[in-house]
C-alpha positions in Angstrom: 23.8 -70.2 -47.3 25.0 -73.4 -45.8 26.6 -74.6 -49.0 28.2 -71.2 -49.6 29.7 -71.2 -46.1 30.9 -74.7 -46.4 32.7 -73.8 -49.6 34.2 -70.6 -48.1 35.4 -72.5 -45.0 36.9 -75.3 -47.2 38.8 -72.7 -49.3 39.5 -69.9 -46.8 42.0 -68.1 -49.1 39.7 -68.0 -52.0 38.3 -64.6 -53.0 34.7 -63.7 -53.9 34.0 -61.9 -57.1 31.4 -59.1 -57.1 28.5 -61.4 -57.9 29.5 -63.9 -55.3 29.8 -61.2 -52.7 26.4 -59.8 -53.6 24.9 -63.3 -53.3 26.6 -63.9 -49.9 25.2 -60.6 -48.7 21.7 -61.4 -50.0 21.7 -64.8 -48.3 23.0 -63.4 -45.1 20.1 -60.8 -45.1 17.6 -63.5 -45.8 18.8 -65.9 -43.1 18.9 -63.1 -40.6 15.4 -62.0 -41.5 14.2 -65.5 -41.2 15.8 -65.8 -37.8 14.1 -62.6 -36.7 10.7 -63.8 -37.9 11.0 -67.3 -36.3 12.2 -65.9 -33.0 9.0 -64.0 -32.6 6.8 -67.1 -33.0 6.9 -70.3 -31.1 8.7 -72.3 -33.7 10.7 -75.5 -33.4 13.7 -75.0 -31.2 15.9 -76.9 -33.6 15.0 -74.7 -36.6 15.8 -71.5 -34.6 19.1 -72.9 -33.4 20.0 -74.0 -37.0 19.3 -70.4 -38.3 21.3 -69.0 -35.4 24.3 -71.1 -36.3 24.1 -70.1 -39.9 23.9 -66.4 -39.1 26.9 -66.7 -36.7 28.9 -68.6 -39.3 28.1 -66.0 -41.9 29.0 -63.1 -39.6 32.3 -64.8 -38.7 33.1 -65.5 -42.3 32.3 -61.9 -43.4 34.4 -60.4 -40.6 37.3 -62.8 -41.3 37.3 -61.8 -44.9 37.2 -58.1 -44.1 40.1 -58.5 -41.7 42.1 -60.4 -44.3 41.3 -57.7 -46.9 42.0 -54.6 -44.8 44.2 -55.9 -42.0 41.7 -54.7 -39.4 38.4 -55.7 -37.9 35.0 -54.3 -39.1 34.3 -53.5 -35.5 36.4 -50.6 -34.2 36.1 -51.8 -30.6 36.7 -55.5 -31.3 
């Protein structure tokens, strides 16, 4: 996920093909699930914070791409 986000942030105008978009969604789901799991246990704080940052970056990237594609935000109230 981190490498994917780094690449997308480096080339913000690049588009994702269908396979890349599916992979991004898969990775986002996995990192989010890992964060949910680790938050329920007393895990290392640094690991939890790292996953939180990845999820936040991925969410930001996905909403930025959606706004660029549609001209509006995913969130109606945002």
